[in-house]
N, C-alpha and C positions, 0 to 999 in steps of 0.2 A: 410723522415723522418716523423714519426708518430706525429700528432697532439695531444696534450693533450686535454683530454675530459673537456668539460666545466662542472663546478660545475651545479648540478642540480638547486639550488636556483637561479642561473644567468640565467637558461633557462626558469624558471616557470612563473614569475609575470603576463604576458599577457596571458598565457595558463591558469592559474588558475583563471583568471578573466572570459574568456570565459567559462570555466567549470562551474563556479558559475552562470553565466547569463543563461546557457543551463538548468541547473537543477533545477534553480528556475522556469524556463519555463514549466519544465516538472512536477515539484510538484504543481504548481499553479492550472491547470485544475483538477486534481485529487483531492485537496482538495475542490474546488467547488463543483465536482459532489457528493462525498462522504460524505461532512461536511456541506457545506452552504445550498445546494439545499433540503437536509431533513428538514431543520428549516423553509426555506422558503416555501415549499409545505405546511407543517403542519401549519404554521400560515396562511395560505390561504385557510385551509379547507380540504386538501387531508386526505383521511382516512389512517390510520395505515397499514390497508392491502396493499394499493397500494404504500405507502412508502416503505414498505419492498420489494414489489415485483420489486422495482427499483434497487435492489441489483442484479438482473439479468444481468444488465449492466456490473458488474464485470467480466463477461465471457469475456470481451473484453481483459482485462489484463491477465486473466487466460489462454487464448488460443492464445496470440499474438504470440506465436513461430511458428504458423500455417502459417502466412503470413509474418513473418520477412524475408524469402528468396526474396520475392518481393521487398523489401526495399532494400536489398542488391543487385540486379540484375538490378533494373530498376531506372533509373534517379539517380540524385545526392543526397545524404543524406540532405544537406542544403535546397534543393528544397522541400524534404518531411517535413523538420520542418516548414519551413515557410507556406507551404501549409496547413498543419495541424492547425498551429495557426490561420491562417486567418479564416478557417472554423469553429474553436472554438469561435472565437469572434462573428462570424455571427450567430452562432446557439444560443449562450446566449442572443443575441438581440432577435431572433425569440422567444424563451422561454417566454421572458417578455410579447409578445403579447397575449399569449393564457390565457385560463380559466383554473386555476390550480385545481380548486375544482372539476371540470367535466374532467374527465381523457378520453382521446380519442386517436385515433390512432396517430394523428399527434404528440401529446406530447411524447408517447412513442417513435416514429420514431425519433423525435429531440434528445431526450435525449440518445437513442442508439448509434445515429451518433456521438454525443459529446464524448461518451465514446470511440467509435472507433477511432475517430480522435486524443483523447489523448493517447490512447494505441499505435497507430501507431507512434505518435510523440516520445514516449518513445523510441521506437524501433531505430527510425532514431538518435535521440540523444544519445543513448547508443553506436551505431555503429560510429556515428561520433567521439565520444570521445575516444573510443578504437584506433582508426586510428590516431587521433590528437595527442595522447600521447605516448611518449616513456616508455618503461617499468620501468626505472629508475624513472621516474615522477609520477607513479600511486600511492604511498603512500600519497603524498601531496594531490593530485588530488582528491583522495578519501574521504580524510577529508572535502575538499570544497564542494565536491559533495553532501555528507551527510548533512552537516550544510546549504547547500543552498536549499536544497529539504525540510529540515524541516521548515526552514524559510518561504518558500512558502506555507505550509501546515498551519502555523500560521496566514500568511497573508490572506489565501483564507478562510479557515475554522474558522478563529478567529476575525482577524481585520475586514474583510468584512462584517462579520455578525455584530459585534459591529457597524460598520459604518452605515449599514442599520438600526438598532435602532435609529440612531441619524438623518440621513438624508432620510430614505427611501430605499426600495429594488431596485425601478427603478435606481435611482442614483448609488447605490452599484454596481448593475451587469453591468450597462452602463460604469462605471468607469473601471471594470474589462474587459470588452469587449475592450475598448479603450487601456487599458494597453496591452493585448494581441496583438491587431493590431499594436500598436506602436512598441512591440517587435518584431513582424515579419518584419515590415520595416525595423527597425535597423539591424536584423540579416541578411535580404537579401541585405543589404547594406555593412556591416561592417563585418559579420563573415569570417574568414578566410577560403578560399576554399582548398579544400583537393586534392593532387595529384591523378591522377587516377591510380588504382591498377594495377600491372602486372597480366596478366592472369594466372591462376594456372590450372593445370590438373583437370578435373571433377571427382569427387569421385561417386563411385558406390550407388545405393539406400542402398546396404546393408552396406556400410561403413558409410553412413550419418545417416541412421535410425534404421535399424534392428539391428546391432551390440550393439550401446549403451542400448536398450532395452534389448537384450537377456543377456548383461551382468548383468543387474540388476536383472532381473527374474529368472536366474539361481542359485542366491545365496540361501542360506539356509533361509526358513521362510519369504521369502520377502513380502508374502502376510499379514504377521502379521504387517511388517514394514510399509506397505502401509496402513492399518487400523489404526495404530499408528499416522501417519501423518494426517489422516483425522480427528482424534478425540482430538488430543492433545490440540489445541485451539479452539475446538468447542464450549465451553462454552463462550469464548470470542467472537467469530465470530457470535454467537447467540445474545449476549447482544448487541453489538456495534451499530447496525442500529437503535435501539429504544432509545439509550440513549439521543439523541438530541429531538427526539420527546416528550420525557417523561420530559425533561426540559421545552418545550413548554407548555404542559399540566399542568404543574406545576407553570404556570404563570409567569416564568421569563422573563425576557427582552431580545430581541436581543443583547443587550449590555453585560448584563451578561452571556449569552451563548458563546458569542465571546471572552470573557475575561478569563472565567473559563475554560469549556471543550475544547473551541477553542485554547487558548493560554497557560494558565497555567497547562492544562492536557497533552498538546503535549509536554512541557517542563518536565513534570513528566514522560512522557513515554521515553524520551532521558535519563533521570537521571535512570530511571530503567533499560534500555537497557545498559548502562555503568557499573552500579552496577551488572547487571547480568552477563556481560562479563568478569568482573575481578572475580566475584565468580565461574563462570565456569572454568576460568583457574586455580583456586586454588582447586576445588572440583572435577572437572572432568564432562563429558557430563552425565553421569548417575546419579549420586548423585544430580548434580544440577536440573535434569528434575523432579526429586522426590520433592525437598524442594523448588524450585523456581516455578515449576508447581502447586504446593500446594497453593503457596501464590497467584498465577494467579488466580486458580479456586475459592479459598476463598474470594478473593476480590470482587467478584459479590455480595456477601451477604451485601456488603455496600450499593448497590442499593435496594435491599431488605428492608434494615432497612429504607432507606430513602421512599420506596414506602408504607410502613404500618405505618411510623409515621406521626404524625401532619406535614404539610409542615416546613421545616426549611431551611433556606438558609445556615447556617452553617454545618447542616448535607449533604446537597447537594454539596457543595464546598469540603468537606471531601471526599464524595463518589466518586467525579470525580478524586480527586488526588490521593486517594489510589488506586481504580480501575486502573488508566492509569499508576501509578508507578509500581504495580504489574503485569500488561499487560506487560510491558518493562522487567522486571525481567524475566518472561517465556519465552519471544521471544528470547533472548541470547542464553541459552543452545539449544533451538528447532533449530535456525539457524545453530548452530555448528553442530548439529547432521545432518541436511540436507547436509551440507558441507562434514561431515564425511562418508556418505553414497557414495559420487560419487567417481568413478574410476578417478585417475589421467588423464589417456588416455581420457576419455570421460567426462569430468568435465562439460563442457559448456552444452552440450545436456541434461545430465543427472540431473545437478541442473535446468535446465528449466522444466523438465519434472517434478520433485519433487516439485519445486514451484507451478506449474500449478495444481498438485494433491493438495496441501495445498489451494491454491486459489479456488478450487471447494468448500471446506468447507465454505469458506465465501458467496459464491454465494449461495448455498443451504440452509444455515443457515439463510442467509439475508433475502431470498425470502419469507420464511414463517414466520419471526420474527413478522410482522405486524399482521398476522392472529392469531399468538400465543397470543399476547397482547389483542385483541378482544375477544378472547375466554376465557383466564384466567386472565385477568387485569394484571396490571403492577406487583404487588406482586407475583403473582402466576407464570408469565412468568420468571422473574428476579429468582425466586427460581429454576424454571426448567433449566434456563443456568447453573446454579450451578451444579445441577444434571447431565447434560450433559457433563461436565468437568470430571467427575469420571472414566467412561469406559477407558480411555487412561491409568490410573494408573493399571488397571487389565492386561494391555499388557505390562507394563514396565519390568516385570521379563524376559519375552522373548526377548525384546529388550537388557538386559543387556548382555545376551549370545551371541546375534547376534554381538553387538559392539565388545566383546571381541575377536571374531572369526575375525572381520574385521582388528581389530588392528593388530592381529599377521600376517594378510596377507599382510599388508602395507610395 
């Protein structure tokens, strides 16, 4: 006699809890490295040029697919997660001891190792979650996953920065290190172990790597598609690394920075992404990339106005909220487009590759952003970021024809 399947909701509470814990642990270090540390470094005298160069650490997330097979093949995923969290905790304490204003090889090495550990933890958490969850549980779990990750970004890039303004950076980062160390200890003790997967026949190099790439490259005008992926969010990616240093240089306190761009701004991004997703479903990908992409590009002008105007708390707050919301608007159709590009047969590999291509934009634009501000000043550089958003629109007519061809082939 066949047993009736249990309802998803009766299976999920404990699994949802662990998914939430894991993705909070995944988002927290990313928020520290990308949002909290730029504020800390600028307030301790680091030049804009070097803050921009720290964006090179983003290569760890862009290229993480290169060493993802090692995480799959060596050791347990739980061990990878715990080890990375312990190393992240230790590395944060090491950074507190250094002279931030004087950039040396040791600071660069520790920061890059932190990024590497964070990216490797992401690989292990994603792999653990995929094996941990049943297919029918993915919908609820992904909602928890996104929510927990965003809460972690607010906690690390917002509340921690605000806390540093009240109690000092040493206490804030030491508390974050203790949090990660405690999380590692707890996960090593309580995180459910996964059963060992059965052996599967090995795939050839051609089946693993060459075929997914070949499937993309042989499509008509794919080089134009690649250029579009590199440029659609170029203005956003060039602006992002300099937002928090700009707030510091405008004499805003860590509390204000933590609460507005670090908290309200993240919430505005979430709201923009939800609104963008709704509009994309109504208008379609192509039309949405025109309209929402224009809003995304134009929102950079808010920071231009803030930079050329007499310092104004209200204008800075408005700039943060509008730019964050419009960035979320533009992200929704763009990610839908990336998913649309992927063949169902090679979806995982192709999406990883396309995401890496998009991530390369963040690294390259961010790495020269500080030099751009030092050369042009904030008003000139923020204007340049708006101009950098425009070339993608010249490619959109070609993208329309490509999308229509792909839709007929699905």
